[in-house]
C-alpha positions as CSV (number, residue, x, y, z in Angstrom):
1,M,10.0,9.9,8.5
2,N,7.7,9.6,10.6
3,A,5.3,6.8,12.3
4,Q,2.6,6.8,10.5
5,A,4.9,7.0,7.4
6,E,6.9,4.4,7.8
7,V,3.5,2.4,8.3
8,E,2.0,3.7,4.7
9,V,5.3,2.8,3.4
10,N,5.7,-0.6,4.6
11,T,2.0,-1.5,3.6
12,D,2.3,0.4,0.0
13,Q,5.5,-2.1,-0.2
14,L,3.4,-5.2,1.5
15,V,1.0,-4.6,-1.2
16,A,3.8,-4.5,-4.5
17,D,5.4,-7.4,-2.9
18,L,1.4,-9.4,-2.3
19,K,1.1,-8.4,-5.8
20,T,4.2,-9.7,-7.4
21,V,3.8,-13.2,-5.8
22,V,0.1,-13.4,-6.6
23,Q,1.0,-12.7,-10.7
24,D,4.6,-15.5,-10.1
25,A,1.3,-18.0,-8.7
26,E,-0.7,-17.6,-11.5
27,A,2.6,-17.9,-13.7
28,L,3.5,-21.4,-12.0
29,L,-0.2,-22.8,-12.3
30,K,-0.8,-21.7,-15.8
31,A,3.0,-23.3,-16.6
32,T,2.2,-26.8,-14.3
33,S,-1.4,-27.2,-15.9
34,A,-0.5,-29.7,-18.5
35,L,1.0,-32.3,-15.9
36,T,-0.7,-34.7,-14.0
37,G,-0.5,-37.2,-11.5
38,E,-2.5,-37.0,-7.6
39,K,0.3,-35.6,-6.1
40,I,1.2,-32.2,-9.0
41,Q,-3.4,-32.1,-8.8
42,E,-3.5,-32.3,-4.8
43,V,-0.2,-29.5,-4.4
44,R,-1.9,-27.2,-7.1
45,A,-5.3,-27.8,-5.1
46,R,-3.8,-25.9,-2.3
47,A,-1.7,-23.5,-4.0
48,E,-5.1,-22.4,-6.2
49,Q,-6.6,-22.2,-2.7
50,S,-3.4,-20.2,-1.1
51,L,-3.9,-18.0,-4.7
52,R,-7.2,-17.3,-4.2
53,Q,-7.1,-15.9,0.0
54,A,-3.6,-14.0,-0.9
55,K,-5.7,-12.2,-3.7
56,E,-9.1,-11.6,-1.1
57,R,-6.3,-10.4,2.0
58,L,-4.8,-8.2,-0.7
59,S,-8.0,-7.0,-1.4
60,E,-8.8,-6.3,2.3
61,V,-5.4,-4.7,2.7
62,E,-6.0,-2.0,-0.3
63,E,-9.1,-1.0,0.8
64,E,-7.9,-0.4,4.5
65,A,-5.3,1.5,3.4
66,L,-7.5,3.2,1.0
67,R,-10.1,4.3,4.1
68,R,-7.3,5.1,6.5
69,A,-5.7,7.5,3.6
70,R,-9.8,9.2,2.7
71,E,-9.7,9.6,7.1
72,I,-6.6,11.5,7.1
73,A,-6.9,13.9,3.8
74,D,-10.7,14.3,5.8
75,A,-9.0,15.1,9.3
76,A,-6.0,17.4,7.1
77,D,-9.1,19.3,5.4
78,E,-11.2,19.7,8.3
79,Y,-7.9,21.5,10.5
80,V,-7.3,23.8,7.4
81,R,-11.0,25.2,7.6
82,E,-11.5,25.2,11.0
83,N,-7.7,26.8,11.8
84,P,-7.1,28.8,8.5
85,W,-4.8,31.1,9.6
86,Q,-2.3,29.1,11.3
87,S,-2.6,26.1,8.5
88,V,-1.3,29.5,5.9
89,G,1.3,30.3,8.6
90,I,2.8,26.8,8.8
91,A,3.1,26.5,5.3
92,A,4.7,30.1,5.2
93,G,7.1,28.5,7.9
94,I,7.7,25.5,5.9
95,G,8.1,27.0,3.2
96,L,10.9,29.6,4.1
97,V,12.9,26.9,6.2
98,L,13.1,24.8,2.6
99,G,13.9,28.4,0.6
100,L,16.7,28.6,3.5
101,L,17.9,25.1,2.8
102,L,18.3,24.9,-1.1
103,A,20.3,28.5,-1.1
104,R,22.8,26.9,1.3
105,R,23.2,24.8,-2.0
């Protein structure tokens, strides 16, 4: 796996993990909404602020990931348009290698 693919996998996992944390934090805030007291209110206020920041950051990360994915797709499309025969040759070579590997099983 190349470095770019690893970054994308790590980014996808990070986004999924952050979404889970946000959902859990929202559930926790709802569950403690009936509790009163100055200390609880202070903790809830900090948690709500952290949750808002996490949602904003998550949104930014998702937008950046989509932007990079579009750039990569555009670059691949441009390469194929500029080098159609070379692209066909590469695809045929990959198909041949995969066919040979699958035939061995």
